[in-house]
N, C-alpha and C positions, 0 to 999 in steps of 0.2 A: 796381693790379689783379694784377700778378704775385705780390705777396706773398700775396694772398688765395687764389691757386691752391693754396697749401700747406694751406689749411683742409681741402680734400677730397682732395688728392693726397698729403698727409703720410703716410697709411697706407702707400702704396706706397713713397714716397721714404725714409721712416725705415727701412723693412725692407731696401730694396735697398742703400742705402749703409751700413746697420748703424749707420748713423751711425758706423716710426715708424709662459618666454617662449613667444610664439606662433610656430609655424613659419611661415616666409615662404611665399608662393605657390609652387606647384609649378613655375611657369615660371622661377623664379629660377635662374640658371646654376649656382649653387653646389650645388644639389641633386644634381648628378652626382658630387660628391665624397663618398666614404664615408670617415669618419674615426672610428677607434677612439679611446678615451680617451687623450689625450696622445700620439697617434701619427698623423701625417699622411702619407697615401700617395696619389700620383697614380694615375689609372686605368692598367691594364696596356696595353702596346702592342698595338694591333690589327693584324691583317693588312691588306694593301693594300685600301683601300675603293674599289671600282670603281663605286660609284653615280654616275650622271651627274647633275650639278647644272646643266649648261648646255650649249648647243651653239653653235658659231660656224661658219657656212658648212658645217653638217653635221658638223663635227668635235666630238667630245664633250670636255667638261672634267669629269674625275672628282672625287669628293670628296677623294681623296688629293692630286690636283694642286692643289686649292683650299686645303686645310687646311695642307699642308706649309709654304708661304711665310708663312701667318698665324702658325704656331707659331714660325718663325724670327724674325719681326718683332715679335710681340706676346705670344707664348705665356707666357714666364716672368713678366713683370710682371703679367699678368692672373691667372696661377696664384697668385702671391704674395698679391695682394689677396684672392683667394678663400680661400686658406688662413687668412689672418688673420681674415677674417670667420667662418669655421667655428670657429676657436679661441675667438673672442669669444662665439659662440653657445653653445659648450660651457661656457664659464665662467658664462654667464647661467643655463644649465640647472642647473648645480651650485649656484648661489645661489638657485634657484627664482624666477627673475626672468623676466617676460614683456615682450618688446619688441613693441609692436603696430605695425601700419601707420601709425597716427596718430603714434606716436613718430618713425618714419622721416620722415613728412611734416613734422613739427615741426623735425627736424634739417635737412631741405631748406630750410625757410623761414629758419632761422638762417643757413645757408650763403649763401643768396642775399642776405639782408640785409647780411651782411658784405662781399659782393662788390659789390653795386650800390646800396647805400643813398645813396651820394654822388650818384649819377646821377638819382635820383628824389626828392630832398629836397623839391622844390617840391610834388610830389603828396602826399607824406607830410604836409606842413604843411597842405595843403588838407583832407586827411582829418581831421586833428586839429581844424581850425577847424570843420568840419562837426559833429564830435562836440560841441564846446563850444556850438554853436547848436542842438543837438538834432536835426540833420538826419541821422538814422540811416541812411536809405536812400542818401543821397548819399555818406556816409562808407563804407558797404559797397561801393558801386559803384566808388568811387575806389580802395579797397584791392584790389578784385578786378582792376582794370586794372593796378595796380602789380605784382601777381603775374604777370599775363600778359606784361607788358613785361619783367619779370625773366627769365621763361622764355625769351623770345625772345633777350634778351641772352646768356643762358647758352648757348643753341644756337650763337650766333655765336662766343662765346668758345671753346667746346670745339672748334669747327671750326678756329679760328685756331691753337689749341694742339695740334691733331692728337690730341685726347684723346677717346675714345669715350664715348657716353652710358652704355654698359654698365659701363665701368670707373668712371665717376662715380657711378652708382647704387650700385655695390658699396661704394665708399668712404664714401658718405653713410650707408648702412646700418651699416657698421662704426662710424662716428662716433656713431650713435645708441646702439649698445651701449656704446661707451666713455664717452659722456656719462652714461648711466645708472649705470655703475660708478663714475665719478668723483663723481657727486652722492651716491651711497650712502657713498662714502669720506669726503666732506666734511660730511655731515649732522651738525650740532651742533658742528662743529670750529672755527668762526670765533667766537672769544670777544670780549667787550667790550674787553679789553685789546688784542687784535689790531686792532680797529677804531680805537681811540685811537692806536695806532702808525701806522696808515694815515693818520689825520688829520694827524699830524706830518709824514709823507712828503708829503702833498698840499698842506698849507697852512702848514707850518713854514718856518723859514729854509732856503734852498737855496744850494748852492755851484755855481758854473759854472766848470769847470776844463778845462784841456788837459793831456794826459799824453803822455809818450814811454815806450814799453815797450822795454826793452833786455835782451839775453840774458846779458851778462857785464860785469865791471867795465871791461874794455878799451873796450867800446862806451860805457859810462857816461862814462868820462874823455874820450872823443872828443866826445860830445854836449855835455858841460859846457864843453869848450874852444871849440867852435863858438859856444855861447851867450855865453861871455866875450868872444869876438871881435865880438859884436854881431849875430850872425845871429838872425833872428826865430824864436821858439819854434815857431810853426806850421810854418815851413819845415824846421826840423830834424826835427820829428815826421813830416812827409811823407817826408823822406829816410831816416830811421833807424828809426822805430818799427816794432816787430814786430807790433803789433796791426792786423790787416787791416781792422777795422771803422772805427777812428778815424784811422788814418794818413792816408787820403785827405782827411780833414776837418781836417788840421792838428792832430790829437790831440784835437779837441773832443769832449767827452762831454755827454750830456743832463744838465741840472741835477739835483742830488740833495740830500737832506737827511741829517741824522744818523740818521734812522730808515729810510732807504731800504734794503730788503733786497737781497741779491745782491752787495753790495760789502763787502770786508773792513773790519772796524772800524778796523784800522790805517790803511787808505787814507782813510777818512772823517775820522778824527781828525787826520791830517796835513793834509788839505785845509782843514779848518776852522781849523787853527792858523796858516795863512798870511795875509799881508796881500795885498790886490789887487795883482797884478803881480809878486808874489814867486814864485820858483821854489824848490822844496823840495830838500833833500838826497835822494840816492837811497834809495828804500824797497825793501828786499829782501823779496819775498813770492812764495811758490809757484814758486820757480825763476827768477823774472824780477826785474828792477830797474825801478823806476818813478821818473821825474822828473815832478813835478806843478807846474803853474803855475795859481795862482788868478786867474781873470779878474775875477770879481765875486761878492759875496755878495748874494743876493736876499732882501729883507726878507719876513718872514712875512705872510700875508694875514689881514686882520681878519674872521674867520668864526667863528661860534659852533659848537662841536662838536655840540650837540643839533640844530641846523638841517640838518646834512649827514650825520649818522651813518647814517641808513637808506640813503642813496645810496651812501655809502662801503662799507657792508656788501655791497650788491648788486654794486658794482664789484669788490670783493675776491673775492666768490663766483664771478663770471664769469671773472676772471683765473685764480684757482686751479683752477677746473674745466678750463680749457684746458690748464693746466700738468699736472694729473693725467692728463688724456686723453693728453697726449704721453708721459708716463711709461708708461702702460698700453700704448700703441701700441708703444713700444720693447720692452717686456717680451714682447708678442705676437710681435714680429719675432724676438727672440732665441729664444723657444720654438719657433717654426716653423723657424728655421735649424737647430736641434738635432734636430728630429723629422721633418722633411719627407723623404720618400723618393720620388724621381721615376723612373718606369720608361721614359718616353719618352726615347730617346737624345739627341735634339737639346736638349730642355729640361734634361736631366741634365747635358749638357756646359755649357750656359749657367749652370746653378746652381753647378756645380763651379768655373767661372771666377769667379763672383761671390764664392763663399766664399774662394777664393784671394786675390782682391783685398782682401776685407775683412780677412783675416788679415794680409796684407802691410801694410795701413794701420795696424792695431793695433801691429805690430812697429815700424813707422816712428815712430809716436807714442812708443812706449816708448824707442826709441833716442834720440830728440830730448830727452825728459825726462831720461834718464840723462846725456846730454851736458851739459845745463843744470845738473844737480846737481853734476856733476864740476867745471864751470867755477866755479860758485858756491862750492864747497868750496875750490877753489884760491885764489879771491879772498879768502875769509874767513880762510884759514890759509896764507899764503904761506910758501914754504920759506925758511929762514934760512941765511945763509952762515956757515961755521965761523969 
């Protein structure tokens, strides 16, 4: 469930960490933002707003008293979401694209399906069974109940995560724009050769390996010495590997084939050259050193390409759409970071702090990469004694 929160929070998170048409109804909160082309500016600071929003034992609570803590607690994240949505709308207008309320509703259905499909699988099966039997009305009522139940689960989930429905709705609308842009980008781009490659990934021979990621040759020699002394590869990976995703798992990776994208060819070639149980020599790649242990080779599945090619194309399309949406979200975040001007003093302070943290993180990554390159160079070209 926590992973799925990223589906609709990613717009805010990607922007904050830097690491992610038809006009909407007038009640949409982003209507208050006036944005000139490629320039985003917050509304000017108002004088003290003394409108009374409530009274307690006769004592008034003014709008300023009410809004000030809200801005401090939630102002900047909400503003950043609004800014990204406005930029997405601008891009859609330039492309002469209309995003309708039906598009946003469809994005909402996709989001809820990803979040809660596991919890209502029995009801989904009942709806499909009703379809097969021609019981159209029963299928319709069952799916309507699924939607109601998912809305209820969503309300509970947002309450537990302290995430407002307003923020959720903004990010869902943003994702509707991003999905449309991603689909336009991918239209006609998934070739038959790509589907055949996907077939090899899904049904071809796979390797199951563990790896230890090390930063320099000193670490490599230490890890190799521990392995020679009989220590288990998984234990050494937990203790020494720099890869935060696989180290807690003893270096275990998901199985992959020779066609799996996202892995260096050198890594895949080395893995498939090993015998089960064998540990590789160190592979120097991208500033790191890799020790790979082949656990097993998984035989290819006997499936005919023609029988699964349509399903594979659909799966590829969905995965690539999500990937392109993420790239577009990051691009919007970068654009907003460069163009946003905030006049409210409190949010301006928060925004400047955010930019400083982002710049510091970029510098830190640069320093780490530079150090790794330096150590790698020293290992590859040791100084010689006269």
